[in-house]
C-alpha atoms as a printed R data frame, in Angstrom:
    type eleno elety resid chain resno       x       y       z
1   ATOM     1    CA   MET     A     1 -14.518   8.306 -10.384
2   ATOM     2    CA   ARG     A     2 -16.045   8.299 -13.506
3   ATOM     3    CA   SER     A     3 -16.415   4.419 -14.980
4   ATOM     4    CA   ASP     A     4 -13.406   2.909 -16.525
5   ATOM     5    CA   ASN     A     5 -13.124  -0.402 -16.333
6   ATOM     6    CA   SER     A     6 -10.246  -0.476 -18.453
7   ATOM     7    CA   LYS     A     7  -8.215   1.967 -16.108
8   ATOM     8    CA   ILE     A     8  -8.694  -0.347 -13.066
9   ATOM     9    CA   LYS     A     9  -7.587  -3.369 -14.994
10  ATOM    10    CA   GLU     A    10  -4.236  -1.164 -16.604
11  ATOM    11    CA   ILE     A    11  -3.847  -0.566 -12.567
12  ATOM    12    CA   PHE     A    12  -4.688  -4.432 -11.207
13  ATOM    13    CA   LYS     A    13  -3.109  -6.133 -14.066
14  ATOM    14    CA   ASP     A    14  -3.679 -10.009 -14.043
15  ATOM    15    CA   LEU     A    15  -6.824  -9.610 -11.517
16  ATOM    16    CA   SER     A    16 -10.571 -10.271 -12.434
17  ATOM    17    CA   PHE     A    17 -13.209  -8.377 -10.645
18  ATOM    18    CA   SER     A    18 -16.847  -8.646 -10.654
19  ATOM    19    CA   GLU     A    19 -18.559  -5.443 -11.608
20  ATOM    20    CA   GLU     A    20 -19.829  -5.027  -7.760
21  ATOM    21    CA   GLN     A    21 -16.042  -4.841  -7.258
22  ATOM    22    CA   ILE     A    22 -14.838  -2.655  -9.710
23  ATOM    23    CA   LYS     A    23 -17.577  -0.117  -8.196
24  ATOM    24    CA   ILE     A    24 -15.771  -0.470  -5.055
25  ATOM    25    CA   ILE     A    25 -12.509   0.314  -6.374
26  ATOM    26    CA   GLU     A    26 -13.722   2.754  -8.696
27  ATOM    27    CA   SER     A    27 -15.040   4.827  -5.399
28  ATOM    28    CA   VAL     A    28 -12.017   5.025  -3.608
29  ATOM    29    CA   PHE     A    29  -9.591   5.570  -6.295
30  ATOM    30    CA   HIS     A    30  -9.305   9.424  -7.564
31  ATOM    31    CA   LYS     A    31  -7.959  10.769 -10.397
32  ATOM    32    CA   VAL     A    32  -5.594  13.880 -10.048
33  ATOM    33    CA   LYS     A    33  -3.173  16.006 -12.088
34  ATOM    34    CA   TYR     A    34  -0.188  17.655 -11.066
35  ATOM    35    CA   LYS     A    35   2.178  19.820 -13.340
36  ATOM    36    CA   LYS     A    36   5.491  19.544 -13.326
37  ATOM    37    CA   GLY     A    37   7.299  21.400  -9.826
38  ATOM    38    CA   ASP     A    38   4.277  20.799  -8.048
39  ATOM    39    CA   ILE     A    39   5.037  19.165  -4.723
40  ATOM    40    CA   ILE     A    40   2.711  16.746  -3.894
41  ATOM    41    CA   LEU     A    41   4.148  16.080  -0.239
42  ATOM    42    CA   LYS     A    42   6.087  17.935   2.253
43  ATOM    43    CA   ALA     A    43   8.292  16.394   4.633
44  ATOM    44    CA   ASN     A    44   6.180  16.796   8.322
45  ATOM    45    CA   ASP     A    45   3.106  16.888   6.290
46  ATOM    46    CA   LYS     A    46   0.466  13.950   6.901
47  ATOM    47    CA   ALA     A    47   1.080  11.094   4.091
48  ATOM    48    CA   ASP     A    48  -2.438  10.414   3.624
49  ATOM    49    CA   TYR     A    49  -2.320   8.598   0.046
50  ATOM    50    CA   GLN     A    50  -0.557   6.616  -2.149
51  ATOM    51    CA   TYR     A    51  -0.406   7.203  -6.038
52  ATOM    52    CA   TYR     A    52  -0.588   5.096  -8.873
53  ATOM    53    CA   ILE     A    53   1.519   7.046 -11.909
54  ATOM    54    CA   LEU     A    54  -0.974   6.607 -14.799
55  ATOM    55    CA   GLU     A    55   1.865   9.534 -16.628
56  ATOM    56    CA   GLY     A    56   4.212  11.498 -15.740
57  ATOM    57    CA   CYS     A    57   7.920  11.320 -13.820
58  ATOM    58    CA   LEU     A    58   8.180  12.229  -9.857
59  ATOM    59    CA   ARG     A    59  10.547  11.619  -7.391
60  ATOM    60    CA   THR     A    60  10.437  11.093  -4.097
61  ATOM    61    CA   TYR     A    61  13.311  12.837  -1.418
62  ATOM    62    CA   HIS     A    62  14.632  13.394   1.928
63  ATOM    63    CA   VAL     A    63  16.525  16.781   2.851
64  ATOM    64    CA   ASP     A    64  19.490  16.406   5.285
65  ATOM    65    CA   THR     A    65  20.146  18.684   8.406
66  ATOM    66    CA   HIS     A    66  22.657  20.653   6.185
67  ATOM    67    CA   GLY     A    67  20.328  21.092   3.395
68  ATOM    68    CA   LYS     A    68  21.302  18.148   1.009
69  ATOM    69    CA   GLU     A    69  18.574  16.438  -1.063
70  ATOM    70    CA   HIS     A    70  19.107  12.594  -1.087
71  ATOM    71    CA   THR     A    71  16.979  10.999  -4.209
72  ATOM    72    CA   VAL     A    72  15.196   8.129  -2.535
73  ATOM    73    CA   GLN     A    73  12.848   6.855  -5.720
74  ATOM    74    CA   PHE     A    74  11.757   7.936  -8.887
75  ATOM    75    CA   GLY     A    75   8.637   6.935 -10.649
76  ATOM    76    CA   ILE     A    76   7.170   6.650 -13.777
77  ATOM    77    CA   LYS     A    77   4.496   5.451 -15.956
78  ATOM    78    CA   ASP     A    78   2.325   1.855 -13.893
79  ATOM    79    CA   TRP     A    79   4.998   2.695 -10.939
80  ATOM    80    CA   TRP     A    80   3.230   3.802  -7.461
81  ATOM    81    CA   ILE     A    81   5.107   6.154  -4.856
82  ATOM    82    CA   SER     A    82   4.492   7.583  -1.697
83  ATOM    83    CA   ASP     A    83   6.113   8.535   1.306
84  ATOM    84    CA   PHE     A    84   5.886   4.600   2.276
85  ATOM    85    CA   THR     A    85   7.129   4.870   5.743
86  ATOM    86    CA   ALA     A    86   4.522   7.641   6.815
87  ATOM    87    CA   PHE     A    87   1.751   6.029   4.532
88  ATOM    88    CA   PHE     A    88   2.263   2.332   6.254
89  ATOM    89    CA   SER     A    89   2.841   4.146   9.905
90  ATOM    90    CA   THR     A    90   0.281   6.709   9.520
91  ATOM    91    CA   SER     A    91   2.700   9.317  10.463
92  ATOM    92    CA   ASN     A    92   3.970  12.760   9.045
93  ATOM    93    CA   ALA     A    93   6.322  12.425   5.901
94  ATOM    94    CA   ILE     A    94  10.074  12.264   6.050
95  ATOM    95    CA   MET     A    95  10.270  12.734   2.175
96  ATOM    96    CA   THR     A    96   8.962  14.811  -0.042
97  ATOM    97    CA   ILE     A    97   7.416  13.995  -3.511
98  ATOM    98    CA   GLU     A    98   8.355  15.866  -6.302
99  ATOM    99    CA   VAL     A    99   6.526  16.245  -9.814
100 ATOM   100    CA   LEU     A   100   9.593  16.428 -12.715
101 ATOM   101    CA   LYS     A   101   7.127  16.192 -15.487
102 ATOM   102    CA   ASP     A   102   3.589  16.792 -15.762
103 ATOM   103    CA   ALA     A   103   1.781  13.721 -14.094
104 ATOM   104    CA   THR     A   104  -1.639  12.167 -13.905
105 ATOM   105    CA   LEU     A   105  -1.988  10.066 -10.754
106 ATOM   106    CA   TYR     A   106  -4.804   7.835  -9.170
107 ATOM   107    CA   LYS     A   107  -4.442   8.623  -4.976
108 ATOM   108    CA   LEU     A   108  -5.618   5.775  -2.534
109 ATOM   109    CA   SER     A   109  -6.090   6.657   0.818
110 ATOM   110    CA   HIS     A   110  -5.016   4.135   3.965
111 ATOM   111    CA   ASP     A   111  -8.025   3.746   5.269
112 ATOM   112    CA   ASP     A   112  -9.641   2.915   1.683
113 ATOM   113    CA   LYS     A   113  -6.886   0.427   0.887
114 ATOM   114    CA   GLU     A   114  -7.555  -0.981   4.538
115 ATOM   115    CA   PHE     A   115 -11.135  -0.921   3.261
116 ATOM   116    CA   LEU     A   116 -10.500  -2.420  -0.378
117 ATOM   117    CA   TYR     A   117  -8.617  -5.274   1.324
118 ATOM   118    CA   THR     A   118 -11.590  -6.498   3.256
119 ATOM   119    CA   GLN     A   119 -13.833  -5.724   0.407
120 ATOM   120    CA   VAL     A   120 -11.794  -7.174  -2.772
121 ATOM   121    CA   PRO     A   121  -9.530  -9.809  -0.949
122 ATOM   122    CA   GLN     A   122  -7.497 -10.678  -4.108
123 ATOM   123    CA   ILE     A   123  -6.210  -6.591  -3.992
124 ATOM   124    CA   GLU     A   124  -4.548  -7.247  -0.215
125 ATOM   125    CA   THR     A   125  -2.155 -10.160  -2.035
126 ATOM   126    CA   PHE     A   126  -1.875  -7.768  -5.370
127 ATOM   127    CA   PHE     A   127  -0.382  -5.259  -2.750
128 ATOM   128    CA   ARG     A   128   1.715  -7.736  -0.628
129 ATOM   129    CA   LYS     A   129   3.590  -8.953  -3.881
130 ATOM   130    CA   LYS     A   130   4.121  -5.320  -5.137
131 ATOM   131    CA   LEU     A   131   5.566  -5.059  -1.561
132 ATOM   132    CA   GLU     A   132   7.774  -7.464  -1.598
133 ATOM   133    CA   ARG     A   133   8.994  -6.790  -4.947
134 ATOM   134    CA   ALA     A   134   9.970  -3.071  -4.254
135 ATOM   135    CA   PHE     A   135  11.717  -4.048  -0.477
136 ATOM   136    CA   ALA     A   136  14.072  -6.700  -2.668
137 ATOM   137    CA   ALA     A   137  14.780  -3.895  -5.390
138 ATOM   138    CA   PHE     A   138  15.596  -1.370  -2.441
139 ATOM   139    CA   GLN     A   139  17.738  -4.052  -0.784
140 ATOM   140    CA   LYS     A   140  19.479  -4.863  -4.382
141 ATOM   141    CA   ARG     A   141  20.124  -0.886  -4.543
142 ATOM   142    CA   ILE     A   142  21.327  -0.319  -0.846
143 ATOM   143    CA   LEU     A   143  23.746  -3.258  -1.797
144 ATOM   144    CA   SER     A   144  24.922  -1.466  -5.081
145 ATOM   145    CA   ASN     A   145  25.765   1.701  -3.373
146 ATOM   146    CA   LEU     A   146  27.419  -0.191  -0.604
147 ATOM   147    CA   SER     A   147  29.959  -2.678  -2.893
148 ATOM   148    CA   GLN     A   148  29.679  -0.416  -6.153
149 ATOM   149    CA   THR     A   149  31.809   2.072  -7.563
150 ATOM   150    CA   ALA     A   150  29.771   5.449  -8.396
151 ATOM   151    CA   SER     A   151  30.845   4.375 -12.113
152 ATOM   152    CA   GLU     A   152  28.690   0.859 -11.587
153 ATOM   153    CA   CYS     A   153  26.064   2.422  -9.696
154 ATOM   154    CA   TYR     A   154  25.580   4.702 -12.668
155 ATOM   155    CA   LEU     A   155  25.723   1.832 -15.400
156 ATOM   156    CA   ASN     A   156  23.150  -0.437 -13.436
157 ATOM   157    CA   PHE     A   157  20.765   2.696 -12.967
158 ATOM   158    CA   ILE     A   158  21.082   2.651 -16.452
159 ATOM   159    CA   ASN     A   159  20.948  -0.447 -17.466
160 ATOM   160    CA   THR     A   160  17.804  -0.968 -15.063
161 ATOM   161    CA   TYR     A   161  15.719   2.403 -15.895
162 ATOM   162    CA   PRO     A   162  17.056   3.124 -19.688
163 ATOM   163    CA   ASN     A   163  14.041   4.993 -20.016
164 ATOM   164    CA   LEU     A   164  13.938   7.144 -17.186
165 ATOM   165    CA   GLU     A   165  17.267   9.180 -17.618
166 ATOM   166    CA   GLN     A   166  15.810  11.740 -20.562
167 ATOM   167    CA   CYS     A   167  13.304  12.737 -17.763
168 ATOM   168    CA   LEU     A   168  15.586  13.572 -15.064
169 ATOM   169    CA   LYS     A   169  17.892  16.682 -14.609
170 ATOM   170    CA   ASN     A   170  21.792  15.549 -13.604
171 ATOM   171    CA   TYR     A   171  21.245  16.337  -9.827
172 ATOM   172    CA   HIS     A   172  18.680  14.476  -9.821
173 ATOM   173    CA   ILE     A   173  20.580  11.390 -11.214
174 ATOM   174    CA   ALA     A   174  23.457  12.266  -8.613
175 ATOM   175    CA   SER     A   175  21.478  12.445  -5.680
176 ATOM   176    CA   TYR     A   176  19.713   9.089  -6.367
177 ATOM   177    CA   LEU     A   177  23.138   7.709  -6.832
178 ATOM   178    CA   GLY     A   178  24.780   9.566  -3.818
179 ATOM   179    CA   ILE     A   179  27.356  11.280  -5.733
180 ATOM   180    CA   THR     A   180  28.121  14.969  -6.995
181 ATOM   181    CA   THR     A   181  26.763  16.799 -10.540
182 ATOM   182    CA   GLU     A   182  30.442  16.909 -11.304
183 ATOM   183    CA   SER     A   183  31.145  13.008 -10.333
184 ATOM   184    CA   LEU     A   184  28.425  12.265 -12.681
185 ATOM   185    CA   SER     A   185  29.732  14.231 -15.302
186 ATOM   186    CA   ARG     A   186  33.358  13.129 -14.819
187 ATOM   187    CA   ILE     A   187  31.440   9.178 -15.021
188 ATOM   188    CA   ARG     A   188  29.280  10.374 -18.332
189 ATOM   189    CA   LYS     A   189  32.478  11.640 -19.933
190 ATOM   190    CA   ASP     A   190  34.998   8.451 -19.113
191 ATOM   191    CA   LEU     A   191  31.953   6.388 -20.222
């Protein structure tokens, strides 16, 4: 990767690095571009990377035994995305990652991430804190899905992610909320 301190500083906000540490980080982050509709990870493939989203919109979804898609995560600028279950366990993916809007990403392999932990220790703290926040957000989403009506879940979604809806098709949102597109249309009409 061409030296680009500004991108490293954008990815790792609030962290300071020496020039040597920046070179180490740059050596393991690889910039990739994808077009709308590209699949960057398929279920059953090896989940070798996690991705920092510089620009674009992506989604992670699972297809059940009946062929129904269940959207687990969306990702936009400044978010991280992967099939984290597979990435952390170095196993095959159980989810698929689809590009919904042309995307520029930085990919980081599992081995390179572990290498960074030893060479640039503050990165381990950075990722631990990101993981803690992500885990809390997933728990809140599960509790919302269990305890709120579909209308309340939709309102929570648009209030939590006000800029995300414009990137998504109705069936993506419905899949994320665990409802049909017809139910989503009724909810929008009622609101």
